[in-house]
FIKOLZA-1660 file (N, C-alpha, C; in steps of 0.1 Angstrom, whole numbers, plus 5000, padded with zeros to 4 digits):
% residues 61
   i   px   py   pz ch aa at
   1 0555 1224 1098  A  M  N
   1 0566 1227 1100  A  M CA
   1 0575 1234 1093  A  M  C
   2 0575 1246 1086  A  E  N
   2 0581 1252 1073  A  E CA
   2 0595 1246 1074  A  E  C
   3 0602 1239 1080  A  L  N
   3 0617 1242 1080  A  L CA
   3 0616 1227 1070  A  L  C
   4 0606 1217 1080  A  M  N
   4 0605 1204 1073  A  M CA
   4 0605 1204 1057  A  M  C
   5 0597 1209 1053  A  K  N
   5 0593 1208 1037  A  K CA
   5 0609 1209 1028  A  K  C
   6 0619 1218 1038  A  Y  N
   6 0633 1216 1031  A  Y CA
   6 0638 1204 1034  A  Y  C
   7 0635 1199 1039  A  V  N
   7 0649 1180 1044  A  V CA
   7 0648 1178 1030  A  V  C
   8 0639 1171 1023  A  E  N
   8 0633 1163 1015  A  E CA
   8 0645 1170 1006  A  E  C
   9 0643 1181 1000  A  K  N
   9 0649 1190 0994  A  K CA
   9 0666 1191 0991  A  K  C
  10 0668 1194 1004  A  Y  N
  10 0682 1192 1010  A  Y CA
  10 0691 1183 1010  A  Y  C
  11 0683 1168 1012  A  N  N
  11 0690 1159 1005  A  N CA
  11 0691 1153 1000  A  N  C
  12 0679 1157 0988  A  Y  N
  12 0683 1149 0970  A  Y CA
  12 0693 1160 0967  A  Y  C
  13 0692 1175 0967  A  L  N
  13 0707 1182 0963  A  L CA
  13 0719 1182 0968  A  L  C
  14 0723 1174 0982  A  K  N
  14 0734 1173 0990  A  K CA
  14 0743 1160 0982  A  K  C
  15 0729 1146 0982  A  I  N
  15 0734 1130 0977  A  I CA
  15 0737 1135 0962  A  I  C
  16 0729 1146 0951  A  E  N
  16 0731 1147 0938  A  E CA
  16 0750 1154 0938  A  E  C
  17 0751 1166 0942  A  M  N
  17 0764 1171 0947  A  M CA
  17 0770 1164 0949  A  M  C
  18 0770 1154 0960  A  E  N
  18 0785 1147 0957  A  E CA
  18 0784 1136 0946  A  E  C
  19 0777 1129 0943  A  K  N
  19 0779 1122 0934  A  K CA
  19 0786 1128 0919  A  K  C
  20 0777 1137 0915  A  S  N
  20 0782 1146 0905  A  S CA
  20 0793 1149 0903  A  S  C
  21 0801 1154 0919  A  G  N
  21 0818 1157 0922  A  G CA
  21 0825 1144 0921  A  G  C
  22 0819 1134 0922  A  T  N
  22 0829 1123 0926  A  T CA
  22 0830 1114 0905  A  T  C
  23 0816 1117 0900  A  M  N
  23 0820 1117 0892  A  M CA
  23 0823 1125 0882  A  M  C
  24 0825 1141 0878  A  Y  N
  24 0825 1145 0875  A  Y CA
  24 0840 1152 0872  A  Y  C
  25 0843 1157 0892  A  G  N
  25 0853 1171 0893  A  G CA
  25 0843 1178 0900  A  G  C
  26 0848 1187 0913  A  L  N
  26 0843 1199 0918  A  L CA
  26 0841 1210 0906  A  L  C
  27 0850 1209 0895  A  S  N
  27 0848 1224 0891  A  S CA
  27 0840 1222 0877  A  S  C
  28 0832 1209 0877  A  D  N
  28 0825 1206 0864  A  D CA
  28 0811 1216 0866  A  D  C
  29 0798 1221 0860  A  P  N
  29 0795 1231 0858  A  P CA
  29 0784 1219 0864  A  P  C
  30 0777 1203 0861  A  R  N
  30 0767 1201 0867  A  R CA
  30 0769 1205 0884  A  R  C
  31 0782 1197 0892  A  T  N
  31 0781 1197 0908  A  T CA
  31 0785 1214 0905  A  T  C
  32 0782 1221 0902  A  I  N
  32 0788 1232 0903  A  I CA
  32 0773 1242 0905  A  I  C
  33 0768 1238 0894  A  K  N
  33 0749 1241 0897  A  K CA
  33 0743 1233 0909  A  K  C
  34 0745 1222 0912  A  Y  N
  34 0739 1213 0929  A  Y CA
  34 0743 1225 0935  A  Y  C
  35 0759 1228 0937  A  S  N
  35 0761 1237 0952  A  S CA
  35 0755 1247 0953  A  S  C
  36 0751 1256 0941  A  Q  N
  36 0742 1266 0940  A  Q CA
  36 0727 1265 0945  A  Q  C
  37 0727 1262 0945  A  E  N
  37 0707 1254 0947  A  E CA
  37 0712 1250 0960  A  E  C
  38 0720 1240 0967  A  L  N
  38 0719 1240 0982  A  L CA
  38 0728 1246 0989  A  L  C
  39 0729 1261 0981  A  D  N
  39 0739 1269 0988  A  D CA
  39 0719 1282 0992  A  D  C
  40 0716 1285 0976  A  L  N
  40 0705 1289 0976  A  L CA
  40 0691 1289 0987  A  L  C
  41 0693 1270 0989  A  L  N
  41 0683 1261 0995  A  L CA
  41 0692 1266 1015  A  L  C
  42 0699 1265 1019  A  L  N
  42 0700 1268 1034  A  L CA
  42 0702 1282 1034  A  L  C
  43 0710 1292 1020  A  N  N
  43 0707 1309 1028  A  N CA
  43 0686 1312 1031  A  N  C
  44 0680 1305 1026  A  K  N
  44 0664 1304 1031  A  K CA
  44 0662 1297 1045  A  K  C
  45 0666 1288 1043  A  V  N
  45 0664 1279 1061  A  V CA
  45 0666 1287 1064  A  V  C
  46 0680 1292 1067  A  M  N
  46 0683 1305 1081  A  M CA
  46 0683 1314 1084  A  M  C
  47 0669 1318 1069  A  K  N
  47 0667 1333 1070  A  K CA
  47 0654 1325 1079  A  K  C
  48 0646 1314 1078  A  I  N
  48 0635 1309 1087  A  I CA
  48 0636 1308 1099  A  I  C
  49 0650 1302 1101  A  R  N
  49 0653 1299 1115  A  R CA
  49 0651 1314 1124  A  R  C
  50 0659 1319 1119  A  Y  N
  50 0670 1329 1129  A  Y CA
  50 0660 1343 1121  A  Y  C
  51 0651 1342 1121  A  L  N
  51 0641 1354 1112  A  L CA
  51 0639 1370 1125  A  L  C
  52 0640 1363 1137  A  G  N
  52 0637 1369 1148  A  G CA
  52 0654 1375 1152  A  G  C
  53 0664 1371 1149  A  I  N
  53 0674 1375 1150  A  I CA
  53 0682 1388 1147  A  I  C
  54 0673 1396 1132  A  K  N
  54 0676 1407 1128  A  K CA
  54 0671 1420 1132  A  K  C
  55 0659 1415 1138  A  G  N
  55 0662 1429 1148  A  G CA
  55 0661 1430 1159  A  G  C
  56 0674 1422 1167  A  R  N
  56 0676 1424 1181  A  R CA
  56 0690 1434 1181  A  R  C
  57 0689 1439 1194  A  K  N
  57 0699 1448 1192  A  K CA
  57 0712 1444 1204  A  K  C
  58 0720 1444 1202  A  K  N
  58 0736 1434 1207  A  K CA
  58 0730 1443 1224  A  K  C
  59 0737 1436 1231  A  Q  N
  59 0731 1436 1244  A  Q CA
  59 0748 1440 1253  A  Q  C
  60 0749 1456 1253  A  P  N
  60 0762 1456 1262  A  P CA
  60 0767 1448 1275  A  P  C
  61 0777 1451 1273  A  V  N
  61 0785 1438 1283  A  V CA
  61 0790 1443 1294  A  V  C
% end
């Protein structure tokens, strides 16, 4: 499954970001780097997971 290959990287980035935020603060470049990498990874996952939604039209209510 394509989503499962991102789980390990997600867990790693999340832990590193939390450690960096605790040690250096939220505005430190190291913490920001982990946060940006995590955001990019989550965007990839959401595109994979909801790929079919892009082409759908809204149903009239």
